[in-house]
N, C-alpha and C positions, 0 to 999 in steps of 0.2 A: 105869196111870200117867196123870196128867193132862197135857193139852197143854202147860201152863206149864212142866212139868218135862222134857219131851222135848227131846233134843239135836237141833239143826238140822244140816243138811248142812254149812253153813259152820262151825259149831262143831266138828263132827267133823273137818273138814279142818284147822282151825287148832289143834285140841286144847285149846281153852279156852272158857269161858263168855263170851258177849257181853252187854253191858248191855241193859236193857229198860225199858219205860215205867213199871214200878213203882219204879224208882230215880229219885228227884227230879231229879237232875242230867241225866237222860236221858229225861225224861217226853215230850219232843217228838221225840226221835230214837231210836227203838226199833231198835237194830242187830240184835236177834234176828229181827225181822220184815223189816227193810229190806235186809239183806244176803242175797240170794236165790240166791247161787251158792257152791259150795265153792271156796275160794282156797288151794290148797296153798302153804305157804311154802317159800322157798329152792329154787324150781324152776329148773333150769338152762335158760337161754334163749340161743340163738344169734341175734344180730342182725346184719343186713347193714349195712355201712358207709354205704351210700347212705341207708338209713332213719334211721340215727343223725344223719348230717349234715343231712338234711332237717328233722328235728325240732329239731336244735340251732339252725338258722337261724330257726325259728319263734319263738324267744324274742324278745319285744319289745325286749330290751336287748342284742341281738347286736352292735350297733355302738357301744354305750356302755361296756361293761365291758372294761377292758384286762387285768384279772386274773380268772381263772375256774377253778373246779373243776367237773368234769362227772362225773355218776354215771349209768350206763346200767343199767337193770333192777336197781338196788340195788348196783352195783359201781363202784368208782372207775375212770375212764377217763383214764389219765395222758397218752395220746397227744393227747387233745383239751383237756387242761387246761393252763393257763399261769399262773404266778405270777411277775410281773416286778418286784415291789417288794420291796426288802430288808427292809421293815418287816413283811412278811407271812410267817409261818412256818406250814407246813401239813404234815399227814400224814393218810393214811387211817386210820380207826379201825374195828376190828371189835368186834366185840363178841361210883286211876283205872284201867280196862281197856285203854285205848290204850297206856299205859306198860307194862303187863304183856305185851301182845302184842309191843310193840317189843323189850322185854328178851329175849323168847323167840326172836325171829326175825331180829333185825338182822344184816345181813351186812357193812355198811360204813358210811362216813360221813365227814364233814369235821371236822377239828380245826384251827381257825385261831387264831393268836395275833397280834393286831393291835396295833402299837405306833407311836408317833410320829404325824405327820399324814400320812394317806394320801389323796392327791388324787383318784385314780381309783377309781371304784366297783369293788367286788369282787363277782363273781357266782357263786353256787352253782346249778348246773343239774341237775335230776333228770329223766331221760328214761326213759320206759317204752315199749318197742317192742311192736308187735302180736304176740301169741302166745296160747297157751292161758291161761285164767284162772289167776292166781296171786297170792300176797301178796308185796309188796316192803316191806322195813323198813330204815330207815336211822337212825343216831344221829349227831348233830352237836354239837360243842362249839365255842363261839365265846368267846374271851377277849379283851377290850379292855383293854389295859394302862392304868395310871394316866396321865392327861394325854393319852391318844391321841384321835384323831378319825378316823372312817372311815364310809364308806357301803357297806352290804352289801345285795345283791340276791339273792333266792331265787326261782327259777323252776321250776315243775312243769309238764311237758309230756308228753303220751303219746298212744298209739293202742291200741285194743283194750280188752279187759276185764281189769281188775286191781284189787287193793286196795293202796293206798299208805299206809304208816304211817310218819310222820316225827316224830322227837322231837329238839328242839333245846334245848340248855342254853346260856344266854348269861350271862356274868359281866362286868360293866362296872366298872372300877376308879375310884378317886377322881379327880374332875375330868375324866373322859373324856366323849366325845360319840359317839353311834352313831345313824346314820340307817339303818333297816332297812326294806326294801320287799320284800314277798312277793306273787307272782302265781301263783294256782292256776288253771292252764289245762289240767287233765287231760282225758283222753278223756271223751266223753259217756257212756261205759259204765263209767266207773271209780268207785271209792270212795276218797275222800281223808280220812284220819284224821291229825290232827297235834296236837302239844302243844309249846308253847314255854314254857320256864321261865326267867325273867329275874330276875337279882339285881343290884340297883342300889346302888352305894356312895355316898359323899358327893359332893355338887356334880356329879352326873351330869346330862347332857342326853340324853334318848332321844326320838327321833322314829320311830315305827313305823307302817307302813301295809300293809294286806293287801287285795288285790283277789281276790274269789272269783267264779269264772265258769265253770269247766269241768266238774267231775265231776257225775254224777247224784246222788251222796250225799256231802255234805261236812260234817265235824264238826271244828272247830278249837278247842282249848283254849289258854288263855294265863294264866300266873300271873306277877305282877310284884311282887317283894318289895323294899320300900324299907328298906334297912339303914343308910343314911347321910343326915344332914341336908342340906338345901339342894338336893335333887334335883328335877328337873322332867321329867315324862314325858308325852308326848302319843301316845296309841294310837288309831289311826283305821282305818277300813276301808270297803269298798264291795262290795255284791253286784250282779252283773249276771246274773240267772238267768231261765230260761224253760222251756217244756215242762213236765216233771214233776220238775225239779231240786229238791233239798232241801239247804239250807245252814243250819248251826247253829254259832254262835260263842258260847263261854262264857269270859268273862274274870273273873279275880279279881285285884283291885288291893289289895295289903296294905300299908297305911301302918303301919310299925312304929316310926318315929322322928318327931320334930317337924319343922316347917318344910319340908314337901315339898308339891309340886303335881302333880296328875294330871288329865288330860283324856282322855275317851273320846268319839269321834265316829264313828258308823256311818251311812252313807247306802245304803239297800238298795232295789234295783229288782227287782220280781218281775212276770213276765208269764205268760200262759197259766195252767197249774195249778201253777206253782212255789210253793214254801213257804220262807220265810226266818224265822229265829229269832235273837234276840239275848238272851243272858243275861249281865248284867254285875253284878258285886258289888264294892263298895268297902268295905274293912274299915279302920277307924281304931282302933288299939290304945290302951289307957288313957294311955300316956305320949306319944302322937303329937299333942301340942297344935299349934295353928297349921297344921293340915293344910287344904289347899284341894283338894278332889276333886270333880269333876263328870263326869257321863256323859250322853250324848244319843244316841238312835237315831231315825232318820227313815226311813219306808218309803214307797215309791211303788208303788202297785198299778196295773198297766196293764190288768188284766182283772178281771172280776167273780169269777173262779175262783181268782185268786192269793190267797195268805194270808201274813200276817206275825204272829208272836208275839213279845212283848217281856216280859222279866222283869228290870227294873232293881232292884237292892237296895243299901241302905246299912246297914252294921252298924257303929255308932259307939259307942265306949266313952270318948271324950274329950269335954270340954264347950266347948273353945275352938277350933271348927273352922268352915269354910265349905264345906259339901257339898250337892250336889243332883243330881237326875236328871230326865230328861224323855224322853218317847217320843211319836211321832206317826205316823199312817199315813193315806193318802188317795190320790186320783186326781190326775191333772194338773190344774192350775189352768185352768179353761175360759176365764176372762177373759183370762189371758195368751195362751192358745191363739188366742182370737178376735182379740186385738190383732195377733199375728204374721200370721195369715191375712189380716187386713184390710190388711196392708202388702204383700200379693201373694206371701207365702211359702206354698208348697204344704203341705197338712195334714201329710203324712208328715214333711217337713223341719222343720216347726214343732214337731211332737212330739219329734223327735230333738233339736232345740235345747234344749227345756225339760228333757228327760231328762239331756242332757249337762251343763246348768247345775246340775241337782240333785246329781249325783254329783261334779261338779267341786269342790264345797266340800270334799269329803274329799281330793281330789287336791291341793288347795292346801296341805295339811299336809306334802307332800313338798318338801324343800329343794332338791334337785338339779333344775335346769331341764330337762336332757335326759331324766331319768327321768320327770319330771312330764309332759313333752310326749309321751313314749312311752306313758304310761298314757292320756292323752287320745286318742291315735290308736287305741289298743286299744279304748277305749270307743266311739269313732266307728264302728269296724269292726263291733263287736257290735250297735250300734244300727241300722246299715245292713242287717245280715243279719236281725235279729229284728223290726225295726219299719219300716225304710225303705220296704218295698214294700207296707205296709198303709195303708189310707185313714185 
């Protein structure tokens, strides 16, 4: 039997085939080769209260969200969850390759129905405590009622070695608005796989931001289906990765109806041997005239061994549209660096300031002041740890 057909230890543990580089959508993220440990699913883990509470406090939004659902090792933790707004209904739900894996192994998840105007951010916290390697899978359903407005935070935090597989379905009704912020801060030895499927009705406003920083291997898929006219969606993200971290985002924005606007903006910072990938496709269907869809990804390579790959795509079947894409990569601007240093700013601090300004453009898409400040603080901490002590 050829090597290509041999089942890996991870596939044996999961009981399914993993995607590989011969598949176009996975050409840069070969899970068959990159997942190097067996991750048995649905493994029972006993976690100490002190460990859970410590990780929960590590959320950058611990002082912002008044409503919260907490999941520990893939299971709902009612004791640490609190929903205080009457416009929020919730319940725990039991239940592409990422979707297949999730369907097979999901143990729990959030089902939120958001109605009316919800002033306080709602946070979903997914915690993995240190234990033997295992797979954790959750399914989430978010329904935003017609005319509703809400801010949703999704935080992933953990310790130890694990594979996290999260699938989230979001349905946004007519005239509704949703601000969604996701922070991936998993363990340095974790694998993070995620898929968000978003359906947008008429006159919807969506603002979505994802910060990718934690896991050694990260693959996030997103599909955004425009089903009603007059909808505006801005999808943005940032990478802060170093060492040998690998982060891959693949987005498909599907304009099915006329008079809609979409924007994608990703600002990616890679240091050491880290590798970042952005794959973005905008589809404009034949009847989706007057579509305005643009995407942009910019990479900042802080070392000669860092790598960034971009694959922006436009698939247009209509003739009255305004669509475009762009991608850039490069080092810090040395003229800007010289200017700061000439004003007496130490080199490490000057570099940190330029990096913060680079990713800050993506942070500005977040509407909530407190969340935006928490993201900036997180970035500053990352920069201090990874770059602040370097010349």
